DRENMAR-607509 format. One line per 3 residues: number of its first residue (from 1); their letters; for each residue z, y, x of C-alpha. Coordinates in nm, 4 decimals, always signed. Layout:
<recs>
NUM	A	Z/Y/X  ...
</recs>
This chain:
<recs>
1	MKS	+0.0201/-0.0295/-0.0114  +0.0257/+0.1972/+0.2835  -0.3173/+0.2634/+0.3802
4	LQE	-0.3676/+0.3437/+0.0326  -0.1518/+0.5880/-0.0083  -0.3641/+0.7966/+0.2733
7	LFD	-0.6241/+0.8343/+0.0163  -0.4353/+0.9716/-0.2416  -0.2816/+1.2014/+0.0205
10	NNR	-0.6823/+1.2474/+0.1318  -0.7490/+1.3039/-0.2348  -0.5011/+1.5978/-0.2871
13	HWA	-0.5793/+1.8163/+0.0213  -0.9642/+1.7416/-0.1445  -0.8400/+1.8322/-0.4671
16	KSM	-0.6510/+2.1878/-0.3053  -0.9116/+2.2534/-0.0876  -1.2216/+2.2741/-0.3377
19	TGV	-0.9534/+2.5233/-0.5484  -0.8523/+2.7052/-0.2480  -1.2605/+2.8523/-0.2690
22	NEH	-1.2465/+2.8067/-0.6748  -0.9924/+2.7377/-0.8820  -1.1673/+2.6739/-1.1371
25	FFE	-1.3442/+2.4416/-1.0249  -1.2950/+2.1769/-1.2043  -1.1922/+2.3491/-1.5497
28	NLA	-1.5547/+2.3987/-1.5440  -1.7092/+2.0818/-1.3866  -1.5004/+1.8764/-1.6515
31	RQQ	-1.6877/+2.0549/-1.9543  -2.0633/+1.9565/-1.8366  -2.2535/+1.7541/-1.6016
34	SPK	-2.5512/+1.9295/-1.5196  -2.7653/+1.7873/-1.1999  -3.1033/+1.8398/-1.1939
37	YLW	-3.1271/+1.5226/-0.9551  -3.0789/+1.1521/-0.9743  -3.0807/+0.9795/-0.6421
40	IGC	-3.1387/+0.5914/-0.5999  -2.9756/+0.4564/-0.2642  -2.8001/+0.1915/-0.1414
43	SDS	-2.4217/+0.0707/-0.1412  -2.3995/+0.1315/+0.2547  -2.0770/+0.3596/+0.2836
46	RVP	-2.2601/+0.5759/+0.6139  -2.5470/+0.7398/+0.3352  -2.3073/+0.9477/+0.0907
49	ANE	-2.5544/+1.1019/-0.1275  -2.3536/+1.4282/-0.2588  -2.2841/+1.5122/+0.1351
52	IVG	-2.5191/+1.4635/+0.3336  -2.7261/+1.7194/+0.0815  -2.4556/+1.9556/+0.0748
55	LLP	-2.4385/+1.9524/-0.2828  -2.0800/+1.9479/-0.4928  -1.9618/+1.6803/-0.7578
58	GQI	-2.1593/+1.7417/-1.1028  -2.4686/+1.8601/-0.8819  -2.6468/+1.5237/-0.8536
61	FVH	-2.6312/+1.1811/-1.0343  -2.5777/+0.8446/-0.8314  -2.7449/+0.5108/-0.8814
64	RNV	-2.6681/+0.3290/-0.5398  -2.6949/-0.0962/-0.4805  -2.8085/-0.3077/-0.1800
67	ANL	-3.1655/-0.1757/-0.0010  -3.1727/+0.0901/-0.2770  -3.3774/-0.1746/-0.5089
70	VIH	-3.5004/-0.0494/-0.8747  -3.5317/-0.3447/-1.0440  -3.7268/-0.3996/-1.4320
73	TDM	-3.5014/-0.6240/-1.4896  -3.1369/-0.4796/-1.3445  -2.9765/-0.3445/-1.6798
76	NCL	-2.7589/-0.1003/-1.5177  -3.0504/+0.1179/-1.2778  -3.2370/+0.1055/-1.5849
79	SVL	-2.9701/+0.2684/-1.7988  -2.8099/+0.4820/-1.5343  -3.1915/+0.5858/-1.4828
82	QYA	-3.2663/+0.6658/-1.9388  -2.9105/+0.8511/-1.8946  -3.0065/+1.0869/-1.5910
85	VEI	-3.4180/+1.1677/-1.7773  -3.2820/+1.1445/-2.1663  -2.9687/+1.2604/-2.1732
88	LQV	-2.9118/+1.4958/-1.8007  -3.2573/+1.6032/-1.8377  -3.2941/+1.5599/-1.4311
91	EHI	-3.6047/+1.7220/-1.3266  -3.6193/+1.5160/-0.9618  -3.5853/+1.1652/-0.8626
94	IVC	-3.4997/+1.0722/-0.5354  -3.5611/+0.7476/-0.3824  -3.3973/+0.7519/-0.0942
97	GHY	-3.3643/+0.4259/+0.1990  -3.2361/+0.4529/+0.5252  -3.2443/+0.3261/+0.8468
100	GCG	-2.9917/+0.0749/+0.9895  -3.0071/-0.0744/+0.6566  -2.8001/-0.4040/+0.6054
103	GIT	-3.0013/-0.5462/+0.3575  -3.3420/-0.4495/+0.5017  -3.2078/-0.6854/+0.8130
106	AAV	-3.0742/-0.9416/+0.5909  -3.3671/-0.9352/+0.3998  -3.5917/-1.0637/+0.6771
109	EDQ	-3.3536/-1.3086/+0.8458  -3.4630/-1.7047/+0.9149  -3.1140/-1.7715/+0.7337
112	RHG	-2.9061/-1.8107/+0.3877  -2.6355/-1.5329/+0.3289  -2.5539/-1.6516/-0.0056
115	LID	-2.6064/-1.5217/-0.3942  -2.7489/-1.1871/-0.2300  -3.0659/-1.3585/-0.0801
118	NWL	-3.1571/-1.3494/-0.4939  -3.1637/-0.9775/-0.4920  -3.2736/-0.9864/-0.1408
121	RHV	-3.5787/-1.1676/-0.2480  -3.7518/-0.8227/-0.3775  -3.7160/-0.6838/-0.0193
124	RDV	-3.8780/-1.0321/+0.1146  -4.1766/-0.9057/-0.2050  -4.2091/-0.5988/-0.0175
127	YQR	-4.2682/-0.7825/+0.3586  -4.4741/-1.0017/+0.1947  -4.7229/-0.6987/+0.0521
130	HER	-4.7005/-0.5462/+0.3777  -4.7482/-0.8213/+0.6244  -5.0982/-0.7657/+0.7290
133	QLI	-4.9983/-0.4708/+0.8519  -4.6076/-0.5684/+0.9367  -4.7117/-0.8735/+1.2606
136	RVK	-4.8428/-0.5958/+1.3998  -4.5104/-0.4389/+1.5119  -4.3900/-0.6639/+1.7710
139	DKA	-4.0213/-0.4790/+1.8172  -3.7777/-0.6266/+1.5559  -3.6592/-0.2365/+1.5473
142	TLL	-3.9521/-0.1050/+1.4902  -4.0934/-0.2765/+1.2486  -3.7240/-0.2924/+1.0554
145	RRL	-3.7452/+0.1664/+1.0304  -4.0696/+0.0603/+0.8684  -3.9965/-0.1770/+0.6450
148	CEL	-3.6719/+0.0533/+0.5388  -3.9710/+0.3203/+0.4950  -4.1789/+0.0564/+0.2816
151	NAK	-3.9161/+0.0209/+0.0561  -3.7929/+0.3243/-0.0075  -4.2055/+0.3695/-0.0971
154	EQV	-4.2135/+0.0326/-0.3458  -3.9554/+0.1479/-0.5101  -4.0913/+0.4833/-0.6137
157	LNV	-4.3275/+0.3779/-0.7911  -4.1385/+0.0794/-0.9365  -3.9750/+0.3817/-1.1294
160	ANT	-4.2513/+0.5624/-1.1700  -4.4029/+0.2486/-1.3719  -4.0267/+0.1877/-1.5904
163	TTI	-4.0656/+0.2356/-1.9808  -3.8494/+0.5370/-1.9458  -4.0145/+0.7675/-1.7113
166	QDA	-4.4280/+0.6709/-1.8918  -4.2492/+0.7626/-2.2297  -4.0815/+1.1067/-2.0454
169	WRR	-4.3989/+1.2089/-1.9080  -4.5819/+1.0938/-2.2134  -4.3708/+1.3251/-2.4067
172	GQK	-4.4569/+1.6164/-2.1585  -4.1444/+1.5829/-2.0208  -4.1497/+1.7586/-1.6094
175	ITV	-4.0050/+1.5058/-1.3597  -4.1091/+1.3862/-1.0180  -4.0449/+1.1301/-0.8298
178	HGW	-3.9596/+1.1039/-0.4849  -3.9294/+0.8914/-0.1542  -3.7147/+1.0267/+0.1686
181	IYD	-3.5673/+0.8040/+0.4429  -3.2299/+0.9009/+0.6264  -3.1328/+0.8259/+0.9925
184	IHD	-2.8126/+0.7663/+1.0130  -2.8688/+0.8160/+1.3792  -2.8718/+1.1655/+1.3418
187	GLI	-2.8140/+1.2767/+0.9852  -3.0945/+1.3478/+0.8700  -3.3375/+1.3185/+0.5931
190	QDL	-3.7173/+1.2842/+0.6186  -3.9528/+1.3058/+0.3410  -4.2249/+0.9966/+0.3410
193	GVS	-4.4673/+1.1367/+0.2028  -4.4806/+1.0311/-0.1442  -4.4130/+1.2115/-0.4637
196	VSK	-4.5605/+1.1139/-0.8382  -4.5329/+1.2882/-1.0972  -4.7197/+1.3256/-1.4627
199	SSS	-5.0251/+1.4990/-1.3036  -5.0647/+1.2879/-1.0424  -5.0801/+0.9950/-1.2986
202	SAS	-5.1785/+0.8315/-1.6377  -4.8586/+0.8179/-1.8305  -5.0096/+0.5380/-2.0242
205	TPL	-5.1451/+0.3382/-1.7485  -4.9229/+0.1910/-1.4355  -4.9196/+0.3436/-1.0756
208	RRR	-5.1174/+0.0863/-0.8545  -4.9996/-0.0185/-0.5035  -5.2411/+0.0649/-0.2350
</recs>
């Protein structure tokens, strides 16, 4: 319990620091949340969404899972997506992968890891889809970094092809889906150059992988 007390102490210090800057911070926060962004990222403890983009609580809606996957049978992710789009009316959805992702590494290792292998099967699918490109990469570290990027890009398309996003575009809601990558070695985010909006796709036709 002693180690947990540190967390309570940290919480009180943090709350005091927030009200020190703005005495009405929590009062205002409790009234509503109105973020413009939905962040879909990895569960990795080294990738705290709010902190790395410099936003306060209430400014970004967050969904995290191992390897930042968007799977069309994952009701958890899809429910978050629908709530963000239809209730919170977010304008940007950011899928952010990160270099050094343990899920990505585990997905390509030739060994069993247990239950999570079923989840990481989706990363293996990404690898196989781009295998012709990836088998030319001889350095493992470079290959893993490239797979982290490709996985994030694939998940952008998965988001864009959900019924929630397709329906939102059809009714004229302005939402753009972005693919980013975070480097835990220097703390910097890079834009992967893949952003999808209604203007770049047909809302009635699934987006294709190239």
